[in-house]
C-alpha positions in Angstrom: 67.7 -44.9 33.1 67.6 -41.1 33.1 70.4 -39.4 35.0 69.2 -36.6 37.3 71.2 -33.5 37.8 71.3 -32.8 41.5 72.9 -29.4 41.8 72.4 -26.4 44.1 73.8 -23.1 43.5 74.8 -21.1 46.6 73.5 -17.6 47.0 75.4 -14.6 48.3 78.4 -14.9 46.2 80.0 -11.7 46.1 81.2 -9.1 48.4 84.7 -9.4 46.7 87.4 -7.0 47.9 87.8 -3.9 45.9 91.5 -4.8 45.2 90.5 -8.0 43.5 88.1 -6.2 41.1 90.9 -3.6 40.3 92.9 -6.6 38.9 90.2 -7.1 36.3 90.7 -3.8 34.5 92.9 -5.8 31.9 92.0 -9.2 30.6 90.9 -11.2 33.5 92.7 -14.5 34.5 90.8 -17.6 35.8 93.0 -20.0 37.7 91.7 -23.6 37.2 92.5 -26.6 39.4 91.4 -30.0 39.0 92.8 -33.3 40.4 92.5 -35.1 37.0 94.2 -34.6 33.8 93.4 -32.4 30.7 92.8 -35.5 28.7 90.3 -36.8 31.4 88.3 -33.5 31.4 87.9 -32.7 27.6 84.2 -32.6 27.7 83.9 -31.2 31.2 86.3 -28.1 30.3 84.0 -27.7 27.1 81.1 -27.3 29.5 82.9 -25.0 31.8 83.7 -22.6 28.7 80.0 -22.9 27.8 79.1 -21.5 31.1 81.6 -18.7 30.8 80.2 -17.9 27.3 76.8 -17.4 28.6 78.1 -14.1 30.1 80.1 -13.2 27.1 83.5 -14.7 28.3 85.5 -16.4 25.6 88.9 -17.9 26.4 91.7 -16.1 24.4 89.4 -13.2 23.6 88.4 -11.5 26.7 89.5 -13.9 29.4 92.6 -16.0 30.0 92.6 -19.5 31.8 95.5 -20.8 33.7 95.0 -24.6 34.0 96.6 -26.6 36.7 96.2 -30.4 36.6 97.2 -32.7 39.4 97.2 -35.8 37.3 95.5 -37.8 40.0 98.2 -36.8 42.5 96.0 -35.0 45.3 99.1 -34.3 47.3 100.1 -31.7 44.5 96.9 -29.7 45.0 98.1 -27.3 47.7 101.1 -26.5 45.5 99.0 -25.7 42.5 96.8 -23.5 44.4 99.6 -21.6 45.9 101.1 -21.1 42.4 97.7 -19.5 41.1 97.6 -17.2 44.3 101.2 -16.2 43.4 100.3 -15.3 39.9 97.4 -13.1 41.3 94.6 -14.5 39.2 91.3 -12.9 39.2 89.3 -16.0 40.4 90.1 -19.5 41.2 87.6 -22.3 39.8 87.7 -25.7 41.2 84.6 -27.2 39.5 85.2 -31.1 40.1 87.3 -31.7 43.1 86.7 -31.0 46.8 90.5 -31.5 47.7 91.1 -28.8 44.9 88.6 -26.4 46.6 90.1 -27.0 50.0 93.5 -26.3 48.7 92.4 -23.1 47.3 90.7 -22.1 50.4 93.8 -22.6 52.4 95.9 -20.8 49.9 94.0 -17.4 50.0 91.5 -15.4 51.9 91.1 -12.9 49.3 91.0 -14.2 45.7 87.4 -15.4 44.9 86.9 -19.1 44.7 84.2 -20.8 42.8 83.8 -24.5 43.6 82.0 -27.7 42.8 81.8 -30.2 45.7 79.8 -33.2 46.5 79.9 -32.8 50.2 78.3 -30.3 52.4 80.3 -27.0 51.8 79.3 -25.8 55.3 80.8 -29.0 57.0 83.9 -28.9 54.8 84.6 -25.3 56.0 84.4 -23.7 52.6 81.4 -21.5 53.4 79.5 -20.1 56.5 76.2 -21.1 55.3 74.3 -22.0 52.0 72.3 -18.9 51.9 75.1 -16.4 52.8 78.4 -18.2 52.1 80.5 -15.2 53.3 84.4 -15.1 53.0 85.8 -15.6 49.4 84.2 -18.8 48.4 80.9 -19.8 46.7 79.9 -22.6 44.3 77.6 -25.5 43.7 76.8 -28.7 45.7 76.4 -32.0 43.7 74.5 -33.7 46.6 76.8 -36.7 46.0 76.7 -37.6 49.7 73.0 -37.5 49.9 72.6 -40.1 47.0 74.5 -42.8 48.8 71.5 -44.6 50.1 69.6 -44.3 46.8 72.7 -45.7 44.8 72.7 -48.7 47.3 69.1 -49.2 46.7 69.7 -49.3 42.9 72.4 -51.8 43.5 70.1 -54.1 45.4 67.5 -53.9 42.7 70.1 -54.7 40.1 71.8 -57.5 41.9 69.3 -58.6 44.6 71.4 -61.8 45.5 74.5 -59.6 46.2 75.8 -60.6 49.7 79.3 -58.9 49.6 79.7 -55.4 48.1 83.1 -53.9 47.6 83.5 -50.2 47.9 86.4 -48.6 45.9 87.4 -45.2 47.4 90.4 -42.8 46.9 91.9 -42.3 50.4 93.6 -39.1 49.5 90.4 -37.4 48.3 88.6 -35.8 51.4 85.2 -35.9 49.7 85.4 -39.7 50.1 86.1 -39.6 53.9 82.4 -40.6 54.8 81.8 -42.8 51.9 82.3 -46.1 53.6 80.4 -45.3 56.6 77.4 -44.1 54.4 77.4 -47.2 52.4 77.6 -49.4 55.4 74.7 -47.5 57.0 72.6 -48.0 53.6 73.6 -51.7 53.4 70.8 -54.1 54.2 71.9 -57.6 54.8 75.1 -57.1 52.8 78.8 -57.1 53.9 80.7 -54.3 52.9 84.5 -54.6 51.9 86.6 -51.7 51.6 89.0 -51.3 48.8 91.4 -48.2 48.4 93.2 -46.8 45.2 94.9 -43.4 44.8 96.6 -44.2 41.5 96.0 -46.3 38.2 98.3 -48.9 39.5 96.4 -49.3 42.8 93.2 -49.5 40.8 94.6 -52.6 39.0 95.4 -54.1 42.3 92.2 -53.3 43.9 90.4 -55.1 41.0 92.7 -58.0 41.4 91.6 -58.3 44.9 87.8 -58.5 44.0 88.1 -62.1 43.0 90.0 -63.0 46.3 87.3 -61.2 48.5 84.6 -63.1 46.4 82.6 -59.9 46.1 79.2 -59.9 44.1 79.1 -56.2 43.2 81.3 -53.1 43.2 80.3 -49.7 44.5 82.5 -46.9 43.0 82.8 -43.8 45.0 83.0 -40.3 43.2 86.1 -38.7 42.4 88.4 -37.5 39.4 90.3 -40.7 39.6 87.6 -43.3 38.8 85.4 -44.2 35.8 83.6 -41.4 34.0 82.1 -43.9 31.5 81.9 -47.6 31.1 80.2 -48.7 34.5 77.1 -50.7 34.4 75.0 -48.2 36.1 75.3 -44.6 37.3 73.1 -42.4 39.3 73.8 -38.9 40.4 75.1 -35.6 39.2 75.6 -34.8 35.5 79.3 -33.8 35.9 79.3 -31.6 32.6 76.3 -29.7 33.9 78.1 -29.0 37.1 81.2 -27.8 35.3 78.9 -25.7 33.2 77.3 -24.0 36.3 80.6 -23.3 37.8 81.6 -21.6 34.7 78.3 -19.5 34.9 79.3 -18.6 38.6 82.8 -17.8 37.6 81.6 -15.2 35.0 79.4 -13.6 37.7 82.3 -13.2 39.9 84.2 -11.7 37.1 81.5 -9.1 36.5 81.6 -8.4 40.2 77.9 -9.3 40.6 76.1 -11.2 43.4 75.5 -14.9 42.4 71.9 -14.6 43.5 70.2 -18.0 43.1 68.9 -18.9 46.5 70.4 -22.1 48.1 68.1 -25.1 48.0 66.8 -24.4 44.4 67.9 -27.3 42.2 69.6 -26.5 38.8 68.5 -28.3 35.6 66.8 -31.3 37.5 65.2 -33.7 35.1 
């Protein structure tokens, strides 16, 4: 099955404060926050750097990157964001974690933030609108939430006899707050069983409960903690392309330019 890339870039990125641009006279520093680990994001980081390189920014040559990894501990994200603000980085990039974007937004109203989120950035409070984000945040939307019904449809086609479907979510990831409700709304004649996991150990426990619950299929929500490869079927955003696009936007912010792609225009849809 061909994976589609549902990514929309927000327009109107940049009326950044003059003080922020002044910090960029020397080699600019990008603060990077992710809920996963460096080992989990090797390919995604390469894609992020590729996006930067499109505008001529090469790590270690004319731009520095301060990485902060939560290692699956979402409760550490506010601390990591505050640390980057304290270091006065030029821009904060949060390509793959909604909770990281929210932590960065809570930590600063002046340092530019470039996010990648699966939910509606307006409802999340990251931007004022898609066309004119305003404030200090802009980025891309993965349309993860909008694809819930389609993913459930594909699951029914794959396992038409499935009557009990388990939904695995990370309760500490705010991007999953509506996952269970959305899956239940999309279920047709199926019983939805909720499973929660916020760590590797809890994932093991959740899988042990699958047999006890006698479920016929497993629906895994998005998030840095869960599987990147190895599932039977996936439908949604190409995460590496999302990281690449956040890299492109981050470069535009470093240049002090408007990120002019209109909202609603999909990027790299195949």
